[in-house]
C-alpha positions in Angstrom: -292.2 -184.0 30.5 -295.3 -184.4 32.7 -296.0 -187.1 35.3 -298.6 -188.9 33.3 -296.0 -189.8 30.5 -293.4 -190.6 33.0 -295.9 -193.1 34.6 -296.4 -194.5 31.1 -292.7 -195.0 30.4 -292.6 -196.8 33.9 -295.5 -199.1 33.0 -293.8 -199.5 29.5 -290.9 -200.9 31.4 -292.9 -203.3 33.5 -294.6 -204.5 30.1 -291.1 -205.1 28.6 -290.1 -207.2 31.7 -293.4 -209.2 31.4 -292.4 -209.8 27.7 -289.0 -211.2 28.8 -286.9 -208.0 27.7 -284.6 -207.0 30.6 -284.5 -203.2 31.0 -283.0 -201.4 33.9 -283.7 -198.0 35.4 -280.8 -196.4 33.5 -282.3 -197.4 30.1 -285.7 -196.1 31.0 -284.1 -192.9 32.3 -282.4 -192.5 29.0 -285.7 -192.9 27.2 -287.3 -190.3 29.3 -284.3 -187.9 28.6 -284.5 -188.6 24.8 -288.1 -187.7 24.9 -287.6 -184.5 26.7 -284.9 -183.5 24.2 -287.1 -184.6 21.1 -288.7 -182.0 18.9 -290.9 -184.7 17.3 -293.2 -186.9 19.5 -295.1 -188.5 16.7 -295.9 -192.3 17.2 -293.0 -193.0 14.7 -290.4 -191.1 16.4 -291.8 -192.4 20.0 -291.2 -196.1 18.7 -287.8 -195.4 17.4 -286.7 -193.6 20.6 -288.0 -196.6 22.6 -286.3 -199.1 20.3 -282.7 -197.5 20.4 -282.7 -196.8 24.1 -284.5 -199.9 25.6 -283.9 -202.8 23.1 -280.4 -204.5 23.4 -280.9 -207.5 20.8 -282.8 -207.7 17.7 -283.8 -211.2 18.7 -286.3 -209.6 21.0 -287.9 -207.3 18.5 -291.0 -209.2 18.1 -291.8 -209.3 21.6 -290.8 -205.6 21.9 -293.2 -204.5 19.2 -296.0 -206.4 21.0 -295.3 -204.6 24.3 -294.9 -201.3 22.7 -298.2 -201.5 20.9 -300.0 -202.7 24.0 -298.6 -200.1 26.4 -298.9 -197.2 24.0 -301.8 -197.8 21.6 -304.4 -199.7 23.5 -305.3 -202.5 25.7 -303.5 -205.9 25.8 -303.9 -207.9 22.8 -305.4 -211.4 22.8 -303.1 -214.1 22.5 -304.7 -215.4 19.3 -304.1 -211.9 17.6 -301.1 -210.2 16.3 -300.2 -207.0 17.9 -301.0 -203.9 15.6 -298.1 -203.2 13.4 -296.5 -199.9 14.2 -296.6 -198.8 10.4 -300.3 -198.6 10.5 -300.1 -196.3 13.5 -297.8 -194.3 11.6 -299.9 -194.1 8.4 -303.0 -193.0 10.5 -301.0 -190.1 12.3 -298.7 -189.1 9.6 -301.0 -189.3 6.6 -302.2 -192.1 4.6 -300.0 -191.0 1.5 -296.7 -191.6 3.2 -294.8 -194.3 1.2 -292.6 -197.0 2.9 -289.5 -195.4 1.5 -290.5 -192.3 3.0 -290.9 -193.7 6.4 -287.4 -195.5 6.2 -285.8 -191.9 5.5 -287.6 -190.7 8.5 -286.1 -193.6 10.5 -282.9 -192.8 9.4 -283.1 -189.3 10.7 -284.3 -190.4 14.2 -281.5 -193.3 14.4 -279.0 -190.8 13.3 -279.9 -188.1 15.7 -279.9 -190.6 18.8 -276.8 -192.5 17.4 -274.8 -189.4 16.9 -275.0 -188.4 20.6 -273.8 -191.8 21.6 -271.0 -191.8 19.0 -269.5 -188.6 20.1 -268.4 -190.1 23.4 -267.6 -193.7 22.0 -264.0 -194.6 21.8 -262.7 -195.0 18.2 -261.7 -198.7 19.0 -265.2 -199.7 19.5 -266.6 -198.5 16.3 -268.2 -201.0 14.0 -268.0 -200.4 10.1 -271.5 -198.7 9.9 -270.5 -196.6 12.9 -267.5 -195.2 10.7 -269.6 -194.2 8.0 -271.9 -192.3 10.5 -268.7 -190.9 11.9 -267.7 -189.4 8.6 -271.0 -187.4 8.4 -270.4 -186.2 11.9 -267.0 -185.0 11.0 -268.4 -183.1 8.0 -270.6 -181.1 10.5 -267.3 -179.9 12.5 -266.4 -176.3 11.5 -263.8 -176.3 8.5 -260.4 -175.9 10.3 -258.6 -173.1 8.5 -256.1 -170.7 9.8 -254.7 -167.8 7.6 -251.2 -166.5 7.7 -249.6 -163.4 6.3 -248.2 -164.0 2.9 -244.9 -162.4 1.3 -247.1 -161.3 -1.5 -248.5 -157.9 -1.6 -251.7 -156.4 -3.0 -253.0 -152.9 -3.7 -255.8 -152.0 -1.4 -257.8 -148.8 -0.6 -256.9 -148.8 3.1 -253.7 -149.7 4.7 -250.7 -148.2 6.5 -248.1 -148.1 3.6 -248.8 -145.7 0.8 -248.3 -147.1 -2.7 -247.3 -143.9 -4.5 -247.1 -145.5 -7.9 -250.7 -147.1 -7.7 -252.0 -143.9 -6.4 -250.5 -141.9 -9.5 -251.7 -144.5 -12.0 -255.3 -144.4 -10.4 -255.0 -140.5 -10.8 -254.0 -140.6 -14.5 -256.6 -143.3 -15.4 -259.4 -140.6 -14.2 -257.6 -137.6 -15.3 -257.2 -136.2 -11.8 -261.1 -136.2 -11.3 -261.0 -139.0 -8.7 -257.8 -138.8 -6.8 -257.7 -141.7 -4.5 -254.8 -143.1 -2.4 -253.9 -146.7 -2.7 -252.0 -148.7 -0.1 -249.7 -151.8 -0.4 -250.6 -154.5 2.1 -249.6 -158.0 2.5 -251.9 -160.8 1.4 -253.0 -163.7 3.5 -252.7 -167.5 2.6 -254.4 -170.7 4.1 -251.9 -172.2 6.4 -251.1 -175.8 5.2 -251.9 -178.8 7.4 -250.1 -182.2 7.5 -251.5 -185.4 9.1 -249.1 -188.1 10.0 -251.1 -191.1 11.3 -249.9 -194.1 13.1 -251.9 -197.1 11.9 -249.7 -199.7 13.7 -251.3 -202.3 16.2 -253.5 -200.9 18.5 -253.2 -197.4 17.1 -255.0 -198.5 13.9 -258.6 -197.2 14.8 -257.2 -193.9 16.2 -255.0 -193.5 13.0 -258.0 -194.3 10.9 -260.0 -191.7 12.7 -257.6 -189.0 11.9 -257.1 -190.1 8.4 -260.9 -190.0 7.8 -260.8 -186.4 9.4 -258.0 -185.6 7.0 -260.0 -186.9 4.3 -263.0 -184.9 5.1 -260.9 -181.7 5.6 -259.1 -182.1 2.3 -262.5 -182.3 0.5 -263.5 -178.9 2.3 -260.3 -176.8 2.0 -256.9 -176.9 0.0 -253.4 -177.5 1.3 -254.0 -180.7 3.1 -251.4 -183.4 3.1 -252.0 -186.8 4.6 -249.8 -189.7 5.4 -250.0 -193.1 7.2 -247.0 -194.9 8.8 -246.3 -198.0 10.9 -243.0 -199.7 9.6 -242.9 -197.3 6.6 -244.3 -194.1 5.4 -247.4 -194.0 2.9 -248.5 -191.0 1.2 -252.3 -190.8 0.8 -252.7 -187.4 -0.4 -253.1 -187.9 -4.1 -255.1 -191.2 -3.3 -257.7 -189.2 -1.2 -258.2 -186.6 -3.9 -259.5 -189.2 -6.1 -261.6 -191.0 -3.6 -265.2 -189.5 -4.1 -267.2 -192.0 -2.1 -266.7 -194.0 1.2 -266.0 -197.2 -0.5 -263.2 -195.7 -2.5 -262.0 -194.2 0.8 -262.0 -197.6 2.4 -260.1 -199.0 -0.6 -257.4 -196.4 -0.2 -256.9 -197.8 3.4 -256.7 -201.2 2.4 -253.8 -200.1 0.1 -251.6 -199.3 3.1 -249.5 -202.5 3.2 -248.2 -202.2 6.8 -251.5 -201.4 8.4 -251.6 -203.0 12.0 -247.9 -203.7 11.8 -244.9 -202.7 14.0 -243.9 -199.0 14.6 -240.7 -197.3 13.6 -241.7 -193.6 14.3 -238.3 -192.1 14.0 -237.7 -193.9 10.7 -241.1 -192.8 9.3 -240.5 -189.2 10.5 -237.2 -189.3 8.8 -238.7 -190.5 5.4 -241.1 -187.7 5.7 -238.6 -185.1 6.3 -236.3 -186.1 3.5 -238.9 -186.6 0.8 -241.5 -183.8 2.0 -240.8 -181.3 4.8 -237.3 -179.9 3.8 -238.7 -179.5 0.2 -241.2 -176.9 1.7 -244.4 -178.8 2.6 -243.9 -178.6 6.3 -242.8 -174.8 6.1 -245.2 -172.7 8.2 -247.6 -175.7 8.6 -249.7 -177.0 11.4 -248.3 -180.5 11.8 -250.6 -183.3 13.3 -248.8 -186.5 14.5 -251.1 -189.4 15.9 -249.1 -191.9 17.8 -248.9 -193.4 21.2 -245.2 -192.9 21.0 -244.1 -196.5 21.2 -240.9 -196.6 19.4 -238.9 -199.7 18.5 -235.9 -198.0 17.3 -233.3 -195.6 18.8 -235.4 -192.7 20.3 -232.4 -190.3 19.6 -233.4 -190.7 16.0 -236.9 -189.6 16.7 -235.6 -186.6 18.8 -233.5 -185.5 15.7 -236.2 -185.7 13.4 -238.7 -183.9 15.7 -236.0 -181.1 16.1 -235.9 -180.7 12.2 -239.8 -180.4 12.1 -239.9 -177.9 15.0 -237.6 -175.7 13.0 -240.0 -175.8 10.0 -243.4 -176.1 11.3 -245.5 -173.3 12.7 -247.3 -175.8 15.3 -246.8 -179.4 16.2 -250.0 -181.1 17.5 -249.4 -184.6 19.1 -252.5 -186.8 19.4 -252.3 -189.6 21.8 -255.3 -191.7 22.8 -253.8 -192.9 26.0 -254.0 -189.4 27.3 -257.5 -189.7 28.0 -256.7 -191.4 31.1 -256.1 -188.7 34.1 -253.3 -190.9 35.3 -251.3 -191.3 32.1 -247.7 -190.3 32.1 -245.6 -190.3 28.9 -243.0 -192.5 30.0 -242.2 -194.4 26.9 -239.0 -193.7 25.2 -240.6 -192.3 22.0 -243.0 -189.9 23.9 -240.1 -188.7 26.1 -238.0 -187.9 23.2 -240.9 -186.1 21.2 -242.6 -184.0 23.9 -239.8 -181.4 24.2 -240.8 -180.3 20.5 -244.5 -180.6 20.8 -246.8 -177.6 21.0 -250.2 -179.1 21.8 -250.7 -182.4 23.4 -254.4 -183.9 22.9 -255.8 -187.3 23.3 -258.3 -187.5 20.3 -259.8 -190.9 21.2 -263.4 -189.9 20.3 -265.4 -187.4 18.2 -265.8 -184.9 21.1 -262.1 -184.8 21.7 -261.6 -184.6 17.8 -263.3 -181.0 18.0 -260.4 -179.9 20.2 -258.1 -181.2 17.4 -260.1 -179.1 14.9 -260.0 -175.9 17.1 -256.3 -176.2 17.2 -255.7 -176.7 13.5 -258.0 -173.6 13.1 -255.6 -171.5 15.2 -257.4 -171.5 18.6 -253.9 -172.3 19.9 -250.7 -170.3 19.3 -247.2 -171.5 19.3 -245.2 -170.7 22.5 -242.4 -168.3 22.2 -240.1 -171.0 24.0 -240.9 -174.6 24.1 -240.9 -176.0 27.5 -239.5 -179.5 28.0 -242.5 -181.0 29.6 -245.9 -182.1 28.3 -247.7 -180.3 31.2 -247.6 -176.9 29.4 -249.1 -178.2 26.1 -252.2 -179.8 27.3 
């Protein structure tokens, strides 16, 4: 970015203040940074970068458009004339044949690029409904979290450590001894299952929703995903997500969770999962992701017992607690103190950037310790 353009940005800031739009140096610096990182500096892109970084209210849009046109495309416009519309500038620069729908699609790309960077560090509790739709697209950009494990089933391969004499002889007979090739018996690999148990009670609802949405995205990209929501009761969403092909359908499935934003019975919900699903094989060898702040209304001994059962069955237990984003956080609630001895990985998962760490853990980036240490410090 050269000094001339930086001076024009500073002059643009003066013009905005003169038009009654309050912009501080931080917003102007963000505008300059956006221009430095941009690969497209056409008038259309320039307008949207300026509008996103500098405009704080749509009520000031007319004044902003006028100030933008005067600052970037010519001398001050007389009071009796309307400022030149931005669309005319785009048509001249990008080609007279561009339709309005094409301009809208290009606007969406610019807005998405800038909004995506902001949303990656925005707390899930501050998301609007429109931002949840954009968050789904950002979740789809994450690498598909898939870890493979050795299966008990075997297969015949050309390479290996254990000679399969029968397969070798059959291969020899099939070619009448003309192509004698050894065959080896090796163990197959299978995709490791992943189970999401998401707390949607009270203040945990936005964070539980975020992991439910990530589970929904992951289930559409790979098999062996099970998804559950819980507050005062356990609700299975795996089958409902399989039939939810669109975002509105996904929203409809969430509205069907009857205890959404209710109280919390963490131990009781895990007990319901263990009895109906875990002990029947669903959690065996799986990566289990539990999303909760650990606030338990019932006896924490029940929670500890159910966590012990899960620890014997699951390969890895990942606990996601948004309160952990605070460096001063200590897991002092009864529920967290009861659960942590059985947790392998303890993460915060309060925004999209931290969600990438959850995806990496599911993908096998973190292995299960040989001996569980009874403190959360060893699992961060």
